[in-house]
Each structure stands twice: as structure tokens, then as C-alpha cells.
C-alpha positions, 0 to 999 in steps of 0.5 A: 184200616177200617172195620169190616161191615157187619154181616147183616142177613138178607133174608129173615131167619126162620126163628123170627115171627113176622107180625100179622098186622092185618090179622091183629087189626081185625082181631082187635076190632081196629084197636078196641081190644087194647082198651085196658078195662072190659075190652070184650064189652067194647067189642060188643058195642062195635057189633051193635054199631056194625048192625046199626050201620048195615040197617041204616044204609040198607033198611028193611024197605030198601028192596022196592015194594017191600015192607018189614014183614017176615017175608021181606025181612028174609029178603033183607037178611039174605041180601045184606045182614047175612053176607055181612055176618058170614064175612065177619065170621070168616074174617074173625076165624082167620084173624083170631087164629093168626093173632093167637098163634102170633101171641102164643096164647089160646084166647088172648084177651085183646082179641075181640072180633069174637064179641063183634061177631057174636053181638051182631049175630044176636040181632041178626037172628032175632030180626031186631029193628033199630030200637034202643030197647031191643038193642040194649036188651040184646047187648045185656043178654049177649054179654050175660051169655058170653060171660056165663058160657052155658052149654055148649059154649064152654065146650066150643072153646076147646075147638082149635084155633080161631074157631074155638075163639069165635064159636063160644061167642056165636053160641052166646049170640044164639042165646041172646037172640032167643032171649030177644024173641022171648022178650018180644013174645012177652010184649017187651 
């Protein structure tokens, strides 16, 4: 007589959590969040790369008859960089929420989509062209404000779920952009 086949459940149990693979991939910036040292810094570098790619493939003068003046820059922002930033922000809130819930941590260190989004916002709001000096300064300013968390960045962390994870980095991005505007006004 043979042993009866074990009873295998045909449906997942309610206590089992399904791993949100797509959300984790986005939240970790496709694995950058797993770098053991300074994952947030690598997330910021991904934000620089994303901004550079958008500007490379859609330069300020891609709209026929335009030159990179303030009006044309507004057209460029509306057609390219702003939609990328909005999609990045919305996907970031969704992915960070799902990943934080799955990991049972309020703001897991391996979630770096917030740095990607905040760094991208620094350049977007400052209307920075691909210039290594401004890219470097924007990177430094964003990282300083992201670590320092001046008002109201620290308070924004208390927002629920992915919104709290993302919002403090958006505020750091705004401060970074203001710093770039000031640097440009001072002739740097």
C-alpha cells in the first residue's frame, strides 16, 4: 500500500504574501537600492542619468523653430521633462507603498525611487542644461538637502505610505533647484 499524496493547497493561503516584483523593481531603481554602501547616492545618480537621457533624446531645440530661451524651455518642459517627472512620481508613490508594505518597514533603505525622483526634480525645476558643473552642483545640493531634511522635509516623512517616502525627497529637490537658481544668479 502506498502513502497517500500530501494535501497541497490549490489556492494561496491568506497569510502568504505575494511578492510585488514589479513594484520592488521600480522602488529599487532596478536593483540599485541593493548596493550595500550609499544606495541613496546611487539612486540620485540614476536621477541624473534619467534627466540626461531625456535631454539628450529631446533637446531644448527639438521643437521646430525654437531656441533655448525661457518660453521655449517652458514648451520643452511641458512636452518632455514634466511628463517624465509626473510618471516617475506616480510610479514611485505606488512602488514605494507596495514595497514598504511587503517589507513591513516604513521607509526601507533599499527603496531609492524617491532619490531618483527628487534628483530629477532638482534639474527639472532649475531648468538645468546638460552642463557638468550644474549637474555636479545639483547632485551635491540635492544630497545635502536630502540628508539634512530642512523644514518641511522631515515633517513630510510622516505622510502615509509611499507618499511619505517620496515627499521628503521632492522637497529636497525643490531646495536643490533653488540652490541652482541662486548659483546661476551669482554667475557660477
